[in-house]
C-alpha positions as CSV (number, residue, x, y, z in Angstrom):
1,M,-13.3,-13.5,-12.6
2,N,-11.2,-16.5,-12.0
3,S,-9.3,-17.7,-8.9
4,K,-5.9,-16.7,-10.3
5,F,-7.1,-13.1,-10.3
6,I,-8.4,-13.2,-6.7
7,I,-5.2,-14.9,-5.5
8,A,-3.0,-12.4,-7.3
9,S,-5.1,-9.5,-5.9
10,V,-4.7,-10.6,-2.4
11,A,-1.0,-11.4,-2.9
12,G,-0.4,-8.0,-4.5
13,G,-2.2,-6.2,-1.7
14,I,-0.1,-8.0,0.9
15,A,3.1,-7.3,-1.0
16,S,2.2,-3.6,-1.4
17,F,1.5,-3.3,2.3
18,L,4.7,-5.1,3.4
19,L,6.9,-3.2,0.9
20,G,5.4,0.1,2.0
21,W,6.0,-0.7,5.6
22,L,9.6,-1.8,4.9
23,I,10.5,1.2,2.7
24,Y,8.7,4.0,4.5
25,G,8.3,2.6,8.0
26,I,11.7,1.1,8.5
27,L,14.3,2.2,5.9
28,L,13.3,5.9,5.4
29,M,11.9,6.6,8.9
30,D,14.9,8.7,10.1
31,F,15.1,10.5,6.8
32,M,11.4,11.4,6.9
33,K,11.6,12.6,10.5
34,A,14.7,14.7,9.8
35,N,13.2,16.3,6.7
36,S,9.7,17.0,7.6
37,M,8.6,20.3,9.3
38,K,6.6,20.2,12.4
39,Y,4.0,22.9,13.1
40,A,1.7,23.2,16.1
41,N,-1.9,22.1,15.3
42,L,-1.0,21.2,11.8
43,M,-2.4,17.6,11.9
44,K,-5.9,16.7,12.8
45,E,-6.7,13.5,14.7
46,P,-6.5,10.6,12.2
47,P,-9.9,9.0,11.5
48,N,-10.5,5.5,12.8
49,M,-10.1,3.7,9.4
50,I,-9.4,0.2,8.3
51,H,-6.6,0.4,5.7
52,W,-6.5,-3.2,4.4
53,P,-9.3,-2.7,1.8
54,F,-7.2,-0.1,0.1
55,Q,-4.3,-2.4,-0.1
56,I,-6.4,-5.2,-1.6
57,S,-7.8,-2.8,-4.2
58,S,-4.3,-1.7,-5.1
59,G,-3.4,-5.4,-5.4
60,Q,-6.4,-5.8,-7.7
61,H,-5.2,-3.0,-9.9
62,Y,-1.7,-4.5,-10.2
63,S,-3.1,-8.0,-11.0
64,L,-5.6,-6.7,-13.5
65,T,-2.9,-4.7,-15.3
66,F,-0.7,-7.8,-15.6
67,F,-3.5,-10.1,-16.6
68,R,-4.6,-7.7,-19.4
69,S,-1.1,-7.2,-20.6
70,G,-0.6,-11.0,-21.0
71,Q,2.2,-11.4,-18.5
72,T,0.6,-14.3,-16.5
């Protein structure tokens, strides 16, 4: 594993997080609130999780796909 892969993984994870926040958290927030149904006691309490490892692993998936396809 070389340093380009690690840098691309971290950058891909950060980009994935920021784009998800921008699209779903800001741009589509009103649409999601208007078109989702609310039922009493439907949602449980969310677990206390750290989400950044999932973003980094998705960045690793993106960078590995591009490295193996030869688009570096």
